[in-house]
N, C-alpha and C positions, 0 to 999 in steps of 0.2 A: 579732273572731282577725286580719281584717284590719286595715292600716295607714290612717288615713284621705287618704279622696284615689283614694282604689281603686276601682277598678269593681265592683259587684259582681261577678259573675263571673268576675272575677280575686282578690278576696277569698273565693270559694266554691272551691278546684281548683289549689291553687297545689302541686305538687311538685318541692324540689328532687333531683336526685338522682345519686349518688357513688360514680363509678364508672363503670372504663373502657373507651377508645373498641374498636369492632370497625369494621374497616375492606370488614371487608361488609355491612354493615345486618345481621346476623340478630339477635345479642344485642346488652349491654354499651347507651353511651348511645345507640345507634341506633337502638333495640325499645323503650328505656323512652320518649326521648320520641314517640317514634308512638303509644306504648300511650298515657300520659297524653292527648295532644294522638285519640286517635280517641274517647275519650270522656269528652272532654268538658274536662279538665279544662289545666292551664297547666305547663310542663315548664320548670323550669333544673339549668345538667345545675354539675356541678364535677368535672374528668378527673379518674382516678390514674393512669391508662398509658394510653398508644397501643397495639395488637393489630397488630398483621400478616398480618391471619386472613379465610379463605373458608371456603366448604360444608364446603370437607375436610378445615380446621385451622386451627392461629396458627402462624406459623414465625418469630415475632419477639416482646419486647416490651420497650418505653419506658415505664418510673412517672418519673410526674411530682413532681416533687420536692417531699416533705411539706411545709414553707413553702408551696408556691405554692398543693397542693391546702384547705390550709386557710385561707385566702388566697381562694380562689375557695369557697370557704363562706362566707366574712365578707363576702363581698362584696356576695351577692348577700340572705344575710339579714336585710343589713342595711338594706340601702333595699329592694330588693320583698318581706321576709319569704316564707315556707312555712308551709300546712299540714300538710303531713306534708313528713320526711325521707327518704328512699329507698336504701338502702350495697346495693353489686355488690360486684366486683369491691375487693378492698383491696390487694392486693398483700404489703406488707410487715408486717411492725411496725413499723417509725416513721412510714406513714401513716394504720395506726389509731388510731395517741395523735395525732395531729396533727387525726384527723378529730374522737374524744374532742373535747380540744383547741377545736374551734368550736365546735359545738355544745350542751358543758358550758354549762349554767346556761337556756340555752333550753330552756323549754319546750312541743318542737313532739312532735306524737307520730313513732314512726317506728320503720317496716321495714327487718326487717335478712335480707337474703339474704347467706346465706355462701356466699359463690361460691371453689369453692374446686379448680375442675378443667375447660374446656370439651368443649366436646359432643365432639367428636375426640380426649382423653384429657389436655391441657398443660396445667401445672399454673399456676393462677393466681394463690397462695398459697402465703408459705412459713410451716413452722411456728411459729414465733417468734408473725408473726401472726395463726396460729390461738389459741395464746395468750394474748393481746387481744383478742383479738375478747370470746373468754368471758370473761372473766374483768373489760376494761371497754366494754363495747360490749353486751354482752347483755342487761346488766341495766337497757339504758334500751330494750328493745327495746317497745313494741307488739306485735310480735310478729313472731317467727322463721319462716324458711320454709325448712328444710332439704329436698334432695330425699334419697333413699332411703343413699345413697355420703356424703355431706355428716355426715348426721343422723348414718352409723353413725361414724366419724373423732370426729364431739362428744360422743357420746354413751358412745364405748368399746368397742362391742360389735356384735355383727354381728347384723342386720334381717333375718330370712329370710320374716316372716309379719303378719297384721296384730297377733298379740302382741302381737311386737318395737314393731311402730311404736311402739305405744300406752304398750310401758314405755320408753321414746327419748324419746316426748315425754314423761311423764312426766319424766324427767330432767333433761331441757333446760330446762323449766317454774322448777326447779333453780336456775339459769341466772340467773333474773331476770324473763324475757319476759312482758307481761299474758300471751300468748300464744303458740301454735307451732302450725304448721302444721308433720305431713310429710308431702311427694307424693310418692306410693306410687309410679308410671312404669314405675319399674328393677326392678321386682318379675316375673317371669313373670302369664301369662295375659291371656287377653280381658276380665278387669273391671278396671277400676283403681280402689287405693281409696285417699286419702287420707283424712290424721287430724289433725279439729283437737280441742289441747285449749286449755280456755279454762277463766276459772274456777266456772263452772255445770258442768265436766264437759269426756265427748266427744263430737263427734261426726267420726262416719265419712261419707266423701262418696263416694257410688259412681257410677262412667261405662261405659260399654263404650265399649274399646281402640278408637284411629284407627290403623290397621296406616298408618307413611306414616311415609318418611325426611324428612320438612318439620319440624322438631323441635328444628332451632337456635335456643337466644335462648326456648323455652319456661317459664323458669325464673326472667329477669331479669325478660319478659313478664307471667308471672302476679304477680311480687312489684311492675312497679308497676302493671298493673290496682286489686290488690291496694290499694295508698299511696292512689293517685284516688279511688279510693271511701270511704275513712274518708276523704280531705281535706276531700270534698262531703257529711261528714257519716251515712256509712252505718254502721251496726256491723260491727265484724268476723265477727262470723258474714257476714251479708247481703254486705261485700267480698270472702270470702273465696270465696262463695259467685256473685256477678256476676264475678271474676276467674275460675273453672273453664269458667261459661258461653263469658265473651269466646274467652280461650287456646283451647279448644274447637275454635272456630267456626274462628277463627285458623290454625288446621291441620287441618281440613277444607274448608277455603277454598282451602290454599297452594299461592302463585303457579308454584311446580316447577321454582326456582331453581339453576341451579349441580349441581356432579356429585356433592359428599358430603349432608351434612344441608342439608335450604335450609331459605331459610328461610322465617315463618309470612307469613299475610298479615293483617296491625297494622291493615288501610287499612278490615275488612270494613262496618264500620258504618260509613262517610264515603261521603255521594250526592258521585260529583263533581260540579266548577263547569260548567252550562252553561252556553254564553257565546251571545250572537245576535248 
């Protein structure tokens, strides 16, 4: 899978993340980098946008020119290579087109996190970009990982319960991905139900809700945890289960920073270096 001359550990677990930057480092590229490293992989980036944000919200965004996004992708893939590509915030139709063009002809598994809004509600993608994402990117996906609002937008109907989640997953599978994971955290209740649909059918994964304001970046983190797990040779089902466990502990042990939606503890797997 890897190129000649690369060390075995680099060949197993290389993830190229195509997403926006979060100045507060709770979500986006920064969360992706931390997640992939914490789970033993090697992360690379193609930055699609710079955002001005903290735990209280996004106050400004600046799109990276789409040709430069494509050039970042090509530079990394032509040299280091990747075992999995993960996309997050894409922003505009031109950027989605650029990403599709840069990865076309490269048979690399793809995790598509259809990021649409920030935790505080700011829009991170425009309507034309959503159409291109549905028409051109989803069909290349190994797994598509929307939350409830994103799944509603993509499926075109309201999701109020588990049956609606299953119906939406079936509809989203018609866009072409090998698997769909709809995350149920936006639905009320003490139990969170996530719905995974693969070619083998449904798997409903349940867990007790952790009541915490420190959940900024959970979607980015989960998708990147899935990506690095796939890059390390795990199945889709095992990758999702590992990612869910990682995110759950990251929420439970969150450092409590900021005055709004705080960051997760991405480093809960990492043992601090002891220097004598």
